[in-house]
VOLOGU-93717 format. One record per residue (C-alpha): residue in three letters; z, y negated, x. Coordinates in nm, 2 decimals, always signed. Layout:
// VOLOGU-93717
<atom residuo="ala" pz="Z" py="Y" px="X"/>
...
//
This chain:
// VOLOGU-93717
<atom residuo="unk" pz="+16.14" py="+2.62" px="+15.36"/>
<atom residuo="unk" pz="+16.07" py="+2.25" px="+15.41"/>
<atom residuo="unk" pz="+16.20" py="+2.27" px="+15.77"/>
<atom residuo="unk" pz="+15.93" py="+2.53" px="+15.84"/>
<atom residuo="unk" pz="+15.66" py="+2.30" px="+15.70"/>
<atom residuo="unk" pz="+15.79" py="+2.01" px="+15.90"/>
<atom residuo="unk" pz="+15.78" py="+2.20" px="+16.23"/>
<atom residuo="unk" pz="+15.42" py="+2.32" px="+16.15"/>
<atom residuo="unk" pz="+15.31" py="+1.96" px="+16.07"/>
<atom residuo="unk" pz="+15.47" py="+1.84" px="+16.40"/>
<atom residuo="unk" pz="+15.29" py="+2.12" px="+16.60"/>
<atom residuo="unk" pz="+14.96" py="+2.03" px="+16.43"/>
<atom residuo="unk" pz="+15.00" py="+1.66" px="+16.51"/>
<atom residuo="unk" pz="+15.08" py="+1.74" px="+16.87"/>
<atom residuo="unk" pz="+14.77" py="+1.97" px="+16.89"/>
<atom residuo="unk" pz="+14.55" py="+1.70" px="+16.75"/>
<atom residuo="unk" pz="+14.68" py="+1.44" px="+17.00"/>
<atom residuo="unk" pz="+14.62" py="+1.68" px="+17.29"/>
<atom residuo="unk" pz="+14.27" py="+1.76" px="+17.17"/>
<atom residuo="unk" pz="+14.19" py="+1.39" px="+17.14"/>
<atom residuo="unk" pz="+14.31" py="+1.33" px="+17.50"/>
<atom residuo="unk" pz="+14.11" py="+1.64" px="+17.62"/>
<atom residuo="unk" pz="+13.79" py="+1.52" px="+17.45"/>
<atom residuo="unk" pz="+13.83" py="+1.18" px="+17.61"/>
<atom residuo="unk" pz="+13.85" py="+1.32" px="+17.97"/>
<atom residuo="unk" pz="+13.64" py="+1.63" px="+17.92"/>
<atom residuo="unk" pz="+13.39" py="+1.54" px="+18.19"/>
<atom residuo="unk" pz="+13.66" py="+1.48" px="+18.45"/>
<atom residuo="unk" pz="+13.84" py="+1.80" px="+18.35"/>
<atom residuo="unk" pz="+13.53" py="+2.01" px="+18.38"/>
<atom residuo="unk" pz="+13.44" py="+1.85" px="+18.72"/>
<atom residuo="unk" pz="+13.79" py="+1.92" px="+18.84"/>
<atom residuo="unk" pz="+13.77" py="+2.29" px="+18.74"/>
<atom residuo="unk" pz="+13.43" py="+2.33" px="+18.91"/>
<atom residuo="unk" pz="+13.54" py="+2.16" px="+19.23"/>
<atom residuo="unk" pz="+13.86" py="+2.38" px="+19.24"/>
<atom residuo="unk" pz="+13.65" py="+2.69" px="+19.18"/>
<atom residuo="unk" pz="+13.41" py="+2.61" px="+19.46"/>
<atom residuo="unk" pz="+13.70" py="+2.52" px="+19.70"/>
<atom residuo="unk" pz="+13.89" py="+2.83" px="+19.59"/>
<atom residuo="unk" pz="+13.58" py="+3.06" px="+19.66"/>
<atom residuo="unk" pz="+13.54" py="+2.91" px="+20.00"/>
<atom residuo="unk" pz="+13.92" py="+2.96" px="+20.07"/>
<atom residuo="unk" pz="+13.90" py="+3.32" px="+19.96"/>
<atom residuo="unk" pz="+13.60" py="+3.38" px="+20.19"/>
<atom residuo="unk" pz="+13.78" py="+3.23" px="+20.49"/>
<atom residuo="unk" pz="+14.11" py="+3.39" px="+20.42"/>
<atom residuo="unk" pz="+13.94" py="+3.73" px="+20.38"/>
<atom residuo="unk" pz="+13.76" py="+3.68" px="+20.71"/>
<atom residuo="unk" pz="+14.08" py="+3.58" px="+20.89"/>
<atom residuo="unk" pz="+14.27" py="+3.88" px="+20.75"/>
<atom residuo="unk" pz="+13.98" py="+4.12" px="+20.84"/>
<atom residuo="unk" pz="+13.98" py="+3.98" px="+21.19"/>
<atom residuo="unk" pz="+14.35" py="+4.07" px="+21.21"/>
<atom residuo="unk" pz="+14.28" py="+4.42" px="+21.08"/>
<atom residuo="unk" pz="+14.42" py="+4.37" px="+20.73"/>
<atom residuo="unk" pz="+14.19" py="+4.45" px="+20.44"/>
<atom residuo="unk" pz="+14.35" py="+4.33" px="+20.11"/>
<atom residuo="unk" pz="+14.04" py="+4.39" px="+19.90"/>
<atom residuo="unk" pz="+14.04" py="+4.04" px="+19.73"/>
<atom residuo="unk" pz="+13.68" py="+4.00" px="+19.63"/>
<atom residuo="unk" pz="+13.48" py="+3.70" px="+19.51"/>
<atom residuo="unk" pz="+13.41" py="+3.77" px="+19.14"/>
<atom residuo="unk" pz="+13.42" py="+3.57" px="+18.82"/>
<atom residuo="unk" pz="+13.79" py="+3.65" px="+18.76"/>
<atom residuo="unk" pz="+13.90" py="+3.53" px="+19.10"/>
<atom residuo="unk" pz="+13.68" py="+3.22" px="+19.09"/>
<atom residuo="unk" pz="+13.81" py="+3.12" px="+18.74"/>
<atom residuo="unk" pz="+14.17" py="+3.19" px="+18.85"/>
<atom residuo="unk" pz="+14.14" py="+2.97" px="+19.15"/>
<atom residuo="unk" pz="+13.95" py="+2.71" px="+18.94"/>
<atom residuo="unk" pz="+14.20" py="+2.69" px="+18.66"/>
<atom residuo="unk" pz="+14.52" py="+2.74" px="+18.85"/>
<atom residuo="unk" pz="+14.42" py="+2.59" px="+19.19"/>
<atom residuo="unk" pz="+14.64" py="+2.67" px="+19.49"/>
<atom residuo="unk" pz="+14.90" py="+2.87" px="+19.29"/>
<atom residuo="unk" pz="+14.61" py="+3.08" px="+19.16"/>
<atom residuo="unk" pz="+14.51" py="+3.17" px="+19.51"/>
<atom residuo="unk" pz="+14.86" py="+3.26" px="+19.59"/>
<atom residuo="unk" pz="+14.88" py="+3.48" px="+19.28"/>
<atom residuo="unk" pz="+14.55" py="+3.65" px="+19.37"/>
<atom residuo="unk" pz="+14.67" py="+3.73" px="+19.73"/>
<atom residuo="unk" pz="+15.01" py="+3.83" px="+19.59"/>
<atom residuo="unk" pz="+14.85" py="+4.09" px="+19.38"/>
<atom residuo="unk" pz="+14.64" py="+4.20" px="+19.68"/>
<atom residuo="unk" pz="+14.95" py="+4.24" px="+19.89"/>
<atom residuo="unk" pz="+15.12" py="+4.43" px="+19.62"/>
<atom residuo="unk" pz="+14.83" py="+4.67" px="+19.59"/>
<atom residuo="unk" pz="+14.82" py="+4.70" px="+19.98"/>
<atom residuo="unk" pz="+15.18" py="+4.81" px="+19.99"/>
//
């Protein structure tokens, strides 16, 4: 029983340390997500235009879900969005 409380206390301490670090760099973190969201939206627009020019219509739209996915995950998020689009296309 004590082992369970020890693990819970350790997890709580780790969470507090992570929150303290996040609060310290909150402005930088928020700016990073906003910039990746903007760049991800621009990338989606140009990739969609290039694919439409080649005659491939994947149906990846610019909406809050895709913008947040590209903003939070960055380039891997864009790859995931287009992977889902390719899966639906097949």
